[in-house]
Each structure stands twice: as C-alpha cells, then as structure tokens.
C-alpha positions as CSV (number, residue, x, y, z in Angstrom):
1,M,-64.4,-83.6,2.7
2,R,-66.4,-82.5,0.0
3,N,-64.1,-80.8,-2.4
4,S,-63.7,-82.6,-5.5
5,A,-65.4,-79.7,-7.7
6,A,-62.7,-77.3,-6.5
7,L,-59.7,-79.2,-7.3
8,R,-58.0,-79.6,-11.1
9,L,-55.7,-82.0,-12.3
10,V,-52.4,-80.0,-13.4
11,Y,-50.1,-82.3,-15.7
12,S,-46.1,-81.6,-15.8
13,A,-44.0,-83.0,-18.6
14,S,-40.2,-82.7,-17.6
15,P,-38.3,-81.8,-20.8
16,T,-36.1,-84.7,-20.6
17,S,-38.7,-87.3,-19.8
18,E,-42.3,-88.7,-21.0
19,K,-43.1,-89.2,-17.2
20,R,-45.7,-86.8,-16.2
21,T,-46.7,-86.3,-12.5
22,V,-50.2,-85.1,-11.3
23,E,-50.4,-82.3,-9.2
24,R,-53.4,-81.3,-7.7
25,R,-54.5,-77.5,-7.2
26,R,-57.4,-76.2,-5.6
27,E,-59.5,-73.3,-7.8
28,Y,-61.9,-72.3,-5.2
29,L,-63.7,-72.9,-2.1
30,T,-67.2,-74.4,-1.7
31,E,-69.7,-73.2,0.6
32,P,-69.3,-76.1,3.1
33,E,-65.5,-75.5,3.2
34,V,-65.9,-71.8,3.7
35,E,-68.1,-72.8,6.6
36,Q,-65.5,-75.0,7.9
37,L,-62.8,-72.4,7.7
38,M,-65.1,-69.9,9.6
39,A,-65.6,-72.5,12.2
40,A,-61.6,-73.3,12.8
41,A,-61.0,-69.9,12.7
42,R,-63.7,-68.6,15.5
43,K,-61.6,-71.5,17.7
44,R,-58.6,-70.0,17.1
45,G,-57.5,-67.4,19.9
46,R,-59.2,-63.9,20.9
47,Y,-59.8,-62.7,17.9
48,G,-61.4,-66.0,16.4
49,H,-64.6,-63.6,15.9
50,R,-62.8,-61.1,13.7
51,D,-61.5,-63.7,11.7
52,A,-64.3,-65.4,11.0
53,T,-66.0,-62.4,9.9
54,M,-63.4,-61.6,7.4
55,I,-63.7,-65.0,5.7
56,L,-67.3,-64.5,5.9
57,M,-67.1,-61.0,3.9
58,A,-64.1,-61.8,1.5
59,Y,-66.4,-65.1,0.2
60,R,-69.9,-63.0,0.6
61,H,-68.9,-59.9,-1.6
62,G,-66.2,-61.7,-3.6
63,L,-63.6,-59.3,-2.1
64,R,-59.6,-59.4,-3.0
65,V,-57.8,-59.3,0.4
66,S,-56.4,-55.8,-0.6
67,E,-60.1,-54.6,-0.7
68,L,-61.0,-56.6,2.6
69,V,-58.4,-55.2,4.8
70,A,-59.0,-51.6,3.4
71,L,-62.2,-51.9,4.3
72,R,-63.6,-49.0,6.2
73,W,-66.7,-48.7,8.6
74,S,-67.6,-45.4,6.2
75,Q,-68.5,-48.0,3.6
76,V,-70.9,-50.1,5.9
77,D,-74.1,-49.0,6.6
78,L,-75.6,-51.6,9.2
79,D,-79.0,-49.8,9.5
80,A,-80.0,-49.8,5.8
81,G,-77.9,-53.4,5.4
82,R,-75.6,-52.0,2.7
83,L,-72.1,-52.5,1.6
84,Q,-70.0,-50.0,-0.4
85,V,-67.6,-52.4,-2.2
86,V,-64.5,-50.3,-3.5
87,R,-62.7,-52.5,-5.6
88,R,-58.8,-52.5,-6.5
89,K,-57.3,-53.1,-9.8
90,G,-59.0,-51.0,-11.8
91,S,-62.4,-52.7,-11.2
92,D,-65.9,-51.3,-10.9
93,D,-67.4,-50.3,-7.3
94,S,-70.5,-51.3,-6.1
95,V,-73.4,-51.2,-3.6
96,Q,-74.1,-54.5,-2.4
97,P,-76.6,-56.0,0.3
98,L,-75.6,-57.2,3.8
99,S,-77.2,-60.0,4.8
100,G,-78.5,-60.8,8.4
101,V,-75.5,-63.2,9.2
102,E,-73.4,-60.4,8.3
103,I,-75.1,-57.5,10.0
104,R,-74.9,-59.3,13.2
105,A,-71.3,-60.4,12.8
106,L,-70.2,-56.9,12.0
107,R,-71.9,-55.3,14.8
108,K,-69.8,-57.7,17.4
109,I,-66.7,-56.0,16.3
110,K,-65.8,-53.1,17.8
111,R,-65.5,-49.7,16.0
112,E,-62.0,-48.8,17.6
113,G,-60.8,-46.9,14.6
114,S,-61.8,-46.1,10.9
115,H,-61.0,-49.3,9.3
116,V,-62.9,-52.5,10.1
117,F,-60.7,-55.1,10.8
118,L,-57.7,-54.6,13.0
119,T,-54.9,-56.3,14.7
120,E,-54.3,-56.7,18.0
121,R,-52.4,-53.5,18.3
122,G,-55.1,-51.3,16.7
123,A,-53.4,-51.0,13.3
124,P,-55.7,-52.1,9.9
125,M,-55.4,-55.9,9.4
126,T,-52.5,-56.5,6.5
127,P,-53.0,-58.6,3.6
128,R,-50.0,-60.8,5.1
129,G,-51.9,-61.2,8.5
130,F,-55.2,-62.2,7.0
131,Q,-53.2,-65.2,4.9
132,V,-51.3,-66.1,7.8
133,M,-54.3,-66.5,9.8
134,L,-56.5,-68.0,7.1
135,D,-53.5,-70.6,6.7
136,R,-53.4,-71.5,10.1
137,A,-57.0,-72.1,10.4
138,A,-56.9,-74.4,7.1
139,K,-54.2,-76.5,8.3
140,S,-55.9,-77.0,11.7
141,I,-58.8,-78.6,9.8
142,R,-56.5,-80.4,7.3
143,M,-57.5,-78.6,4.4
144,A,-54.7,-78.1,1.7
145,D,-53.3,-75.4,-0.8
146,V,-56.0,-72.5,0.8
147,H,-55.3,-68.9,-0.3
148,P,-57.0,-65.8,0.1
149,H,-58.2,-65.3,-3.8
150,L,-59.8,-68.7,-3.6
151,L,-62.8,-67.0,-1.7
152,R,-63.6,-64.9,-4.2
153,H,-63.1,-67.6,-7.0
154,G,-65.8,-69.5,-4.4
155,T,-67.7,-66.5,-4.9
156,G,-68.1,-66.8,-8.5
157,F,-68.6,-70.6,-8.7
158,K,-71.1,-70.1,-6.1
159,L,-73.3,-67.4,-7.6
160,V,-73.1,-69.1,-11.3
161,N,-74.0,-72.8,-10.1
162,D,-77.1,-70.8,-8.4
163,G,-78.3,-69.2,-11.7
164,V,-76.9,-65.8,-11.7
165,D,-76.6,-64.3,-15.3
166,T,-73.0,-63.3,-16.6
167,R,-73.5,-60.0,-16.6
168,T,-74.7,-59.6,-12.9
169,L,-72.2,-61.6,-11.7
170,A,-69.5,-59.1,-13.5
171,A,-71.2,-56.4,-12.1
172,Y,-71.0,-58.0,-8.5
173,L,-67.4,-58.7,-9.0
174,G,-66.5,-55.5,-10.4
175,H,-65.5,-57.3,-13.6
176,R,-64.8,-54.5,-16.4
177,Q,-63.9,-57.2,-18.9
178,M,-67.1,-59.9,-19.6
179,N,-63.8,-62.3,-20.4
180,N,-62.7,-62.2,-16.4
181,T,-66.2,-63.5,-15.5
182,A,-66.0,-66.4,-18.3
183,R,-64.2,-68.9,-16.2
184,Y,-66.9,-69.2,-13.7
185,T,-69.4,-70.0,-16.5
186,K,-67.2,-72.5,-17.5
187,M,-67.3,-74.6,-14.3
188,N,-71.4,-74.5,-14.1
189,A,-72.3,-78.1,-13.4
190,R,-75.7,-77.2,-14.8
191,R,-74.7,-75.5,-18.3
192,F,-75.8,-78.4,-20.4
193,D,-78.2,-79.6,-18.1
194,G,-81.9,-79.8,-20.8
195,F,-79.8,-80.2,-23.7
196,W,-81.4,-83.7,-24.4
197,K,-85.0,-84.2,-23.8
198,D,-86.0,-88.2,-23.6
C-alpha cells in the first residue's frame, strides 16, 4: 500500500527513561487510499453505494464529518453541477463544482427526506455512524488508523500537490486564517523543485 507519504513519525520519551518509542500516525489519505476505501464500502451491505458516496463527497469537497452528515438536497444542484458547501466551526461557505462521478453517484441515492445521507431508519446519518462505517471499511482492507478528518486533510494535500495556490485552497476548504492552510504547503513534495539548475 502506498501510504508512506501519508504517515509521520511521532517520538515520545518517557520522563523516567531515555528510551524512545516510535509510533506511526497517519496524517492524511492519498487518492488511491480513498478509492480503496470507497471500493471496500461498496462491498459492505445494502448501503454500500451510500457509504462510498459519502466518502467521495467528504474527500472531493474537504468536508468535515459534521458538514457531510448535515448535507441537504437543497444544497445540491445536479443539473447545474454545483454544491453549496455550508461550513461549520466559523469557516466560510462556498459554491463548488460537482464532477460527473459525483453527479452520477448522487443521482443513484433515493430522495427520501431533506438530508442527502440517511440511515436505514430514514434519519439523517450521524457523525458517529459515518465514523463506524469508515472504520469498518478500513479494517476490511487492513488499513489502520483511519478517521473521518483524514479525508479533509487528504483534500488539502492532494490539491496543494496538484499546484493549487494557497489562497484558492483556503477558500475551497473554508479557512479564514491562512495559517490553517499553511500545513498543506509544508507537505508539498514539489515545493523545492527547481531550486538548483545543473
């Protein structure tokens, strides 16, 4: 699995010992990992398409889990290919394009209420419900240390590595403070390219 770029080493030293232990902690999900999670979610039960679509939407739009489960059909314009992203935590809202893959996936979901993603009982999906689903999908493919916010971080790392500038990325993720976006530019694998010309 190609996840070495998505891991960082965390060193912790015991106050009574000089011995250091190394713990691997995942910082974000790569695009291939997200695709693996979606494929795993599709195979799990009769709600596999809904679950895979939730993972897709969270990743493509950098949604926090609270924003994802609160998503309403009134925010979705499938004909125009637009999504009104309503941010939480004091972040800025935006209107973002929907790709063909997203539009097709959303069209397959039954409109049975005001919320896009519903449980089997017809209630809006909860953050905990999404976290449990994501965890089970990850474990089914032996992917460790996965939680919902890694999808949002994956969005930032992918876009900055694709050359999206910091201000545009900040607007896309709803960041009001540029320092919240700076973490992604620090991980840009290409930021030092071209320093030396031989």
